[in-house]
DSSP file (Angstrom, degrees, kcal/mol; ACC not computed):
  #  RESIDUE AA STRUCTURE BP1 BP2  ACC     N-H-->O    O-->H-N    N-H-->O    O-->H-N    TCO  KAPPA ALPHA  PHI   PSI    X-CA   Y-CA   Z-CA
    1    1 A M              0   0    0      0, 0.0     4,-0.1     0, 0.0     0, 0.0   0.000 360.0 360.0 360.0 137.5   68.9   44.0   62.0
    2    2 A P        -     0   0    0      0, 0.0    96,-0.1     0, 0.0     0, 0.0  -0.117 360.0-109.2 -63.4 163.1   72.5   43.3   63.1
    3    3 A A  S    S+     0   0    0     96,-0.1    95,-1.7     1,-0.1     2,-0.4   0.808 104.9  37.2 -65.4 -31.6   75.1   46.1   63.5
    4    4 A T        -     0   0    0     93,-0.2    -1,-0.1    95,-0.1    93,-0.1  -0.950  66.5-170.8-125.8 146.3   77.0   44.8   60.5
    5    5 A V        -     0   0    0     -2,-0.4     2,-0.8    -4,-0.1     5,-0.1  -0.988  44.4 -94.2-128.9 134.8   75.7   43.3   57.3
    6    6 A P    >   -     0   0    0      0, 0.0     3,-1.8     0, 0.0     4,-0.4  -0.364  38.4-163.4 -53.3 100.1   77.9   41.7   54.6
    7    7 A S  G >  S+     0   0    0     -2,-0.8     3,-1.2     1,-0.3     8,-0.1   0.759  81.7  68.7 -64.9 -24.4   78.3   44.7   52.5
    8    8 A A  G 3  S+     0   0    0      1,-0.3    -1,-0.3    80,-0.1    81,-0.0   0.729  99.7  51.9 -63.3 -23.1   79.5   42.5   49.5
    9    9 A E  G <  S+     0   0    0     -3,-1.8     2,-0.3     2,-0.1    -1,-0.3   0.552  91.9  96.1 -94.0  -5.9   75.9   41.2   49.2
   10   10 A M  S <  S-     0   0    0     -3,-1.2     2,-0.1    -4,-0.4    78,-0.0  -0.619  72.1-132.5 -84.1 137.2   74.4   44.7   49.2
   11   11 A T     >  -     0   0    0     -2,-0.3     4,-2.4     1,-0.1     5,-0.2  -0.437  32.2-104.5 -77.3 165.3   73.5   46.4   45.9
   12   12 A E  H  > S+     0   0    0      1,-0.2     4,-2.8     2,-0.2     5,-0.3   0.943 124.1  52.4 -56.7 -47.3   74.6   50.0   45.5
   13   13 A T  H  > S+     0   0    0      1,-0.2     4,-2.3     2,-0.2    -1,-0.2   0.936 109.6  46.7 -56.1 -47.4   71.1   51.1   46.1
   14   14 A E  H  4 S+     0   0    0      2,-0.2     4,-0.4     1,-0.2    -1,-0.2   0.918 112.7  51.3 -57.3 -44.4   70.8   49.1   49.3
   15   15 A L  H >< S+     0   0    0     -4,-2.4     3,-1.1     1,-0.2    51,-0.4   0.952 113.1  44.0 -55.9 -55.3   74.2   50.5   50.5
   16   16 A L  H 3< S+     0   0    0     -4,-2.8    51,-2.5     1,-0.3    52,-0.3   0.769 109.9  55.5 -70.4 -26.4   73.2   54.1   49.8
   17   17 A D  T 3< S+     0   0    0     -4,-2.3    -1,-0.3    -5,-0.3     2,-0.2   0.460  93.5  91.1 -85.4   2.3   69.7   53.8   51.4
   18   18 A R  S <  S-     0   0    0     -3,-1.1    48,-2.1    -4,-0.4     2,-0.6  -0.578  79.6-116.4 -93.5 154.5   71.1   52.5   54.7
   19   19 A A        -     0   0    0     46,-0.3    80,-3.1    -2,-0.2     2,-0.3  -0.851  40.5-179.2 -93.3 121.2   72.1   54.6   57.7
   20   20 A W  E     -A   98   0A   0     -2,-0.6     2,-0.3    40,-0.3    43,-0.3  -0.753  12.2-177.1-119.4 161.2   75.8   54.3   58.5
   21   21 A E  E     -A   97   0A   0     76,-2.0    76,-3.0    -2,-0.3     2,-0.2  -0.985  40.1 -88.7-151.1 156.9   78.2   55.6   61.1
   22   22 A L  E     -A   96   0A   0     -2,-0.3    74,-0.3    35,-0.3    73,-0.1  -0.503  56.6-104.8 -61.5 129.5   81.9   55.4   61.8
   23   23 A S    >   -     0   0    0     72,-2.5     3,-1.8    -2,-0.2    -1,-0.1  -0.303  21.1-127.5 -59.7 143.4   82.6   52.4   63.9
   24   24 A S  T 3  S+     0   0    0      1,-0.3    -1,-0.2    -3,-0.1    -2,-0.1   0.584 108.7  61.6 -66.9  -7.6   83.2   53.4   67.6
   25   25 A S  T 3  S+     0   0    0     69,-0.2    15,-3.1    70,-0.0     2,-0.4   0.285  91.6  89.0 -94.6   5.4   86.4   51.3   67.5
   26   26 A V  E <   -B   39   0B   0     -3,-1.8     2,-0.4    13,-0.2    13,-0.2  -0.861  55.2-165.1-120.4 143.2   87.8   53.5   64.8
   27   27 A A  E     -B   38   0B   0     11,-2.1    11,-2.5    -2,-0.4     2,-0.5  -0.978  11.6-148.6-122.4 133.4   89.9   56.7   65.0
   28   28 A L  E     -B   37   0B   0     -2,-0.4     9,-0.2     9,-0.2     7,-0.0  -0.887   9.0-165.6-102.9 128.0   90.5   58.9   62.0
   29   29 A R  E     -B   36   0B   0      7,-2.9     7,-2.3    -2,-0.5     5,-0.1  -0.965  24.2-125.4-110.7 115.2   93.9   60.8   61.8
   30   30 A P  E     +B   35   0B   0      0, 0.0     5,-0.3     0, 0.0     3,-0.0  -0.329  33.8 177.0 -64.9 139.8   93.9   63.7   59.3
   31   31 A E  E >   -B   34   0B   0      3,-2.2     3,-1.0     1,-0.1     0, 0.0  -0.890  46.1-102.7-135.1 163.9   96.6   63.6   56.6
   32   32 A P  T 3  S+     0   0    0      0, 0.0    -1,-0.1     0, 0.0     3,-0.0   0.849 123.7  45.9 -56.2 -36.4   97.4   65.7   53.7
   33   33 A F  T 3  S-     0   0    0     17,-0.1     2,-0.2    18,-0.1    14,-0.0   0.574 134.2 -77.8 -83.5 -13.2   95.9   63.1   51.3
   34   34 A G  E <  S-B   31   0B   0     -3,-1.0    -3,-2.2    16,-0.2     2,-0.3  -0.723  76.7 -49.2 152.6 -98.2   92.8   62.5   53.4
   35   35 A A  E     -BC  30  48B   0     13,-2.1    13,-3.1    -5,-0.3     2,-0.4  -0.978  31.6-121.1-164.1 158.6   93.1   60.4   56.6
   36   36 A L  E     -BC  29  47B   0     -7,-2.3    -7,-2.9    -2,-0.3     2,-0.5  -0.922  25.3-155.7 -97.8 135.4   94.2   57.2   58.2
   37   37 A A  E     -BC  28  46B   0      9,-3.0     9,-2.6    -2,-0.4     2,-0.5  -0.960   9.1-167.4-112.3 123.5   91.5   55.2   59.8
   38   38 A Y  E     -BC  27  45B   0    -11,-2.5   -11,-2.1    -2,-0.5     2,-0.7  -0.950  10.3-151.0-118.5 121.9   92.7   52.9   62.5
   39   39 A H  E  >  -B   26   0B   0      5,-2.8     4,-1.6    -2,-0.5     5,-0.4  -0.859   3.5-164.0 -93.6 111.4   90.5   50.1   64.0
   40   40 A F  T  4 S+     0   0    0    -15,-3.1    -1,-0.1    -2,-0.7   -14,-0.1   0.743  84.6  51.6 -68.4 -27.4   91.4   49.4   67.6
   41   41 A G  T  4 S+     0   0    0    -16,-0.3    -1,-0.2     1,-0.1   -15,-0.1   0.951 126.3  18.4 -80.5 -51.8   89.5   46.1   67.7
   42   42 A N  T  4 S-     0   0    0     51,-0.1    -2,-0.2     2,-0.1    -1,-0.1   0.479  99.5-127.8-101.3   2.4   90.9   44.3   64.6
   43   43 A R     <  +     0   0    0     -4,-1.6     2,-0.3     1,-0.2    -3,-0.2   0.690  52.6 155.3  64.7  25.7   94.0   46.6   64.3
   44   44 A R        -     0   0    0     -5,-0.4    -5,-2.8    49,-0.2     2,-0.5  -0.602  31.3-153.0 -80.4 145.1   93.4   47.4   60.7
   45   45 A L  E     -C   38   0B   0     -2,-0.3     2,-0.4    -7,-0.2    -7,-0.2  -0.976  13.6-176.6-118.9 128.2   94.7   50.5   59.1
   46   46 A T  E     -C   37   0B   0     -9,-2.6    -9,-3.0    -2,-0.5     2,-0.6  -0.975  18.9-138.1-126.5 135.2   93.0   51.9   56.2
   47   47 A F  E     -C   36   0B   0     -2,-0.4     2,-0.9   -11,-0.2   -11,-0.2  -0.814   5.1-157.0 -92.8 124.4   93.9   54.9   54.1
   48   48 A L  E     -C   35   0B   0    -13,-3.1   -13,-2.1    -2,-0.6     6,-0.1  -0.894  12.8-165.8 -98.7 104.9   91.1   57.3   53.0
   49   49 A K        +     0   0    0     -2,-0.9    -1,-0.1   -15,-0.2     3,-0.1   0.408  60.7  56.4 -81.8  -0.6   92.8   58.7   50.0
   50   50 A R    >>  -     0   0    0      1,-0.1     4,-1.7   -15,-0.1     3,-0.8  -0.990  67.4-141.4-134.3 132.5   90.5   61.8   49.5
   51   51 A P  H 3> S+     0   0    0      0, 0.0     4,-2.5     0, 0.0     5,-0.2   0.877 106.0  59.2 -51.5 -36.3   89.5   64.6   51.7
   52   52 A E  H 3> S+     0   0    0      1,-0.2     4,-2.3     2,-0.2     5,-0.1   0.872 103.3  51.1 -68.7 -29.8   86.0   64.4   50.3
   53   53 A L  H <> S+     0   0    0     -3,-0.8     4,-2.8     2,-0.2    -1,-0.2   0.870 108.0  52.1 -70.6 -33.1   85.7   60.8   51.5
   54   54 A V  H  X S+     0   0    0     -4,-1.7     4,-2.4     2,-0.2    -2,-0.2   0.927 109.0  50.5 -67.8 -42.2   86.8   61.7   55.0
   55   55 A T  H  X S+     0   0    0     -4,-2.5     4,-1.7     2,-0.2    -2,-0.2   0.933 112.7  47.0 -58.7 -48.2   84.1   64.5   55.0
   56   56 A L  H  X S+     0   0    0     -4,-2.3     4,-1.1    -5,-0.2    -2,-0.2   0.942 110.8  50.2 -61.6 -46.2   81.5   61.9   53.9
   57   57 A V  H >< S+     0   0    0     -4,-2.8     3,-0.7     1,-0.2     4,-0.4   0.919 112.9  47.8 -61.0 -42.3   82.6   59.3   56.5
   58   58 A R  H 3< S+     0   0    0     -4,-2.4     3,-0.4     1,-0.2    -1,-0.2   0.823 113.4  49.1 -67.7 -27.4   82.4   61.9   59.3
   59   59 A A  H >< S+     0   0    0     -4,-1.7     3,-1.4     1,-0.2     4,-0.3   0.585  85.0  89.4 -89.5  -7.5   79.0   63.1   58.1
   60   60 A L  G X< S+     0   0    0     -4,-1.1     3,-1.4    -3,-0.7   -40,-0.3   0.851  83.5  54.4 -54.6 -42.3   77.4   59.7   57.8
   61   61 A A  G 3  S+     0   0    0     -4,-0.4    -1,-0.3    -3,-0.4    -2,-0.1   0.636 103.6  59.3 -73.0 -15.9   76.1   59.6   61.4
   62   62 A E  G <  S+     0   0    0     -3,-1.4    -1,-0.3    -4,-0.1    -2,-0.2   0.432 100.3  61.4 -89.8  -4.2   74.4   63.0   60.8
   63   63 A H  S <  S-     0   0    0     -3,-1.4   -43,-0.2    -4,-0.3     6,-0.1  -0.889  82.8-118.5-129.5 153.8   72.1   61.9   58.0
   64   64 A P  S    S-     0   0    0      0, 0.0     2,-0.3     0, 0.0    -1,-0.1   0.760  93.6  -3.6 -56.5 -29.3   69.4   59.3   57.5
   65   65 A D  S  > S-     0   0    0    -46,-0.1     4,-1.9     1,-0.1     3,-0.3  -0.967  75.8 -98.7-158.7 165.9   71.3   57.4   54.9
   66   66 A A  H  > S+     0   0    0    -48,-2.1     4,-3.0   -51,-0.4   -49,-0.2   0.855 118.7  60.3 -64.0 -33.4   74.4   57.5   52.9
   67   67 A R  H  > S+     0   0    0    -51,-2.5     4,-2.2     1,-0.2    -1,-0.2   0.904 106.8  46.3 -58.2 -43.8   72.6   59.0   49.9
   68   68 A S  H  > S+     0   0    0     -3,-0.3     4,-2.3   -52,-0.3    -1,-0.2   0.840 111.0  52.3 -72.8 -34.1   71.6   62.0   52.0
   69   69 A A  H  X S+     0   0    0     -4,-1.9     4,-2.0     2,-0.2    -2,-0.2   0.920 107.8  52.4 -64.5 -45.0   75.2   62.3   53.4
   70   70 A L  H  <>S+     0   0    0     -4,-3.0     5,-2.2     2,-0.2     4,-0.3   0.957 113.6  42.9 -58.4 -49.5   76.5   62.3   49.8
   71   71 A A  H ><5S+     0   0    0     -4,-2.2     3,-0.9     1,-0.2    -1,-0.2   0.887 113.2  52.8 -61.7 -39.8   74.2   65.1   48.8
   72   72 A A  H 3<5S+     0   0    0     -4,-2.3    -1,-0.2     1,-0.2    -2,-0.2   0.789 108.5  50.1 -65.9 -31.7   74.8   67.1   52.0
   73   73 A T  T 3<5S-     0   0    0     -4,-2.0    -1,-0.2    -3,-0.2    -2,-0.2   0.391 117.3-112.1 -96.0   4.7   78.6   66.9   51.5
   74   74 A G  T < 5 +     0   0    0     -3,-0.9    -3,-0.2    -4,-0.3    -2,-0.1   0.773  57.4 159.0  79.5  27.3   78.3   68.2   47.9
   75   75 A V      < -     0   0    0     -5,-2.2    -1,-0.2    -6,-0.2     5,-0.1  -0.734  48.3-112.9 -79.8 125.9   79.4   65.0   46.1
   76   76 A P    >   -     0   0    0      0, 0.0     3,-2.8     0, 0.0     4,-0.3  -0.331  19.7-125.8 -61.8 139.2   78.2   65.1   42.5
   77   77 A E  G >  S+     0   0    0      1,-0.3     3,-1.8     2,-0.2     4,-0.4   0.845 108.6  64.2 -59.0 -32.6   75.6   62.4   41.9
   78   78 A Q  G 3  S+     0   0    0      1,-0.3    -1,-0.3     2,-0.1     4,-0.1   0.602 104.4  49.7 -71.8  -3.6   77.5   61.0   38.9
   79   79 A Q  G <> S+     0   0    0     -3,-2.8     4,-1.6     1,-0.1     3,-0.4   0.348  79.1  97.5-106.7   7.0   80.3   60.1   41.4
   80   80 A W  H <> S+     0   0    0     -3,-1.8     4,-2.9    -4,-0.3     5,-0.2   0.819  76.4  61.3 -64.7 -32.3   78.1   58.4   43.9
   81   81 A G  H  > S+     0   0    0     -4,-0.4     4,-1.9     2,-0.2    -1,-0.2   0.913 104.9  47.1 -58.2 -43.5   79.1   54.9   42.4
   82   82 A G  H  > S+     0   0    0     -3,-0.4     4,-1.7     2,-0.2    -1,-0.2   0.883 112.4  48.7 -69.7 -39.8   82.6   55.4   43.2
   83   83 A Y  H  X S+     0   0    0     -4,-1.6     4,-2.4     2,-0.2     5,-0.2   0.876 108.1  55.4 -67.8 -40.0   81.8   56.5   46.8
   84   84 A A  H  X S+     0   0    0     -4,-2.9     4,-2.7     2,-0.2    -2,-0.2   0.923 106.5  50.9 -54.0 -44.9   79.5   53.6   47.2
   85   85 A A  H  X S+     0   0    0     -4,-1.9     4,-1.7     1,-0.2    -2,-0.2   0.899 110.7  48.9 -60.5 -43.0   82.4   51.3   46.3
   86   86 A A  H  X S+     0   0    0     -4,-1.7     4,-2.0     2,-0.2    -2,-0.2   0.868 112.3  48.2 -65.3 -39.9   84.6   53.1   48.9
   87   87 A L  H  X S+     0   0    0     -4,-2.4     4,-2.8     2,-0.2     5,-0.2   0.889 107.4  56.3 -73.2 -40.1   81.9   52.8   51.6
   88   88 A R  H  X S+     0   0    0     -4,-2.7     4,-2.2    -5,-0.2    -2,-0.2   0.896 109.1  46.2 -58.0 -39.7   81.5   49.1   50.7
   89   89 A G  H  X S+     0   0    0     -4,-1.7     4,-1.4     2,-0.2    -1,-0.2   0.860 112.9  49.7 -70.7 -38.5   85.1   48.5   51.4
   90   90 A L  H  <>S+     0   0    0     -4,-2.0     5,-2.9     2,-0.2     6,-1.1   0.887 111.6  48.4 -62.7 -38.8   85.0   50.5   54.6
   91   91 A A  H ><5S+     0   0    0     -4,-2.8     3,-1.6     3,-0.2    -2,-0.2   0.926 108.7  53.4 -70.8 -45.1   82.0   48.5   55.7
   92   92 A A  H 3<5S+     0   0    0     -4,-2.2    -1,-0.2     1,-0.3    -2,-0.2   0.840 110.9  48.1 -56.8 -34.2   83.7   45.1   54.8
   93   93 A A  T 3<5S-     0   0    0     -4,-1.4    -1,-0.3    -5,-0.1    -2,-0.2   0.414 116.7-117.7 -87.2  -2.5   86.7   46.3   57.1
   94   94 A D  T < 5S+     0   0    0     -3,-1.6    -3,-0.2    -4,-0.3   -69,-0.2   0.752  79.1 127.2  63.0  29.5   84.3   47.2   59.8
   95   95 A M  S   <S+     0   0    0     -5,-2.9   -72,-2.5    -6,-0.2     2,-0.3   0.760  78.0  28.0 -79.7 -29.8   85.4   50.9   59.6
   96   96 A I  E    S-A   22   0A   0     -6,-1.1     2,-0.3   -74,-0.3   -74,-0.2  -0.948  77.1-167.7-125.9 155.5   81.8   51.9   59.3
   97   97 A R  E     -A   21   0A   0    -76,-3.0   -76,-2.0    -2,-0.3   -93,-0.2  -0.933  29.2 -92.4-135.7 159.1   78.8   50.1   60.6
   98   98 A L  E      A   20   0A   0    -95,-1.7   -78,-0.3    -2,-0.3   -80,-0.0  -0.398 360.0 360.0 -61.8 147.6   75.1   50.2   60.2
   99   99 A R              0   0    0    -80,-3.1   -79,-0.2    -2,-0.1    -1,-0.1   0.400 360.0 360.0 -99.0 360.0   73.1   52.3   62.6
């Protein structure tokens, strides 16, 4: 499977069942609201507007899939849909990639 998959084509279940990691071309800079993510390849700047999302993004590489990372970082299951949408956007911007 290629390193990136069109995240817009993935269902929420498919997205959560995949193994993700922060792109090696991305740096996260902590901010009071969460973090700035800068992609050195495409020069995109993305705002991660919640500290919980930053924690999740940093934890992705340590877990077998996004669902496990959500559970491990303490995100309530009823909020997973919102986090899946955020991960979809980050994948579309190449901020996170499939492992």
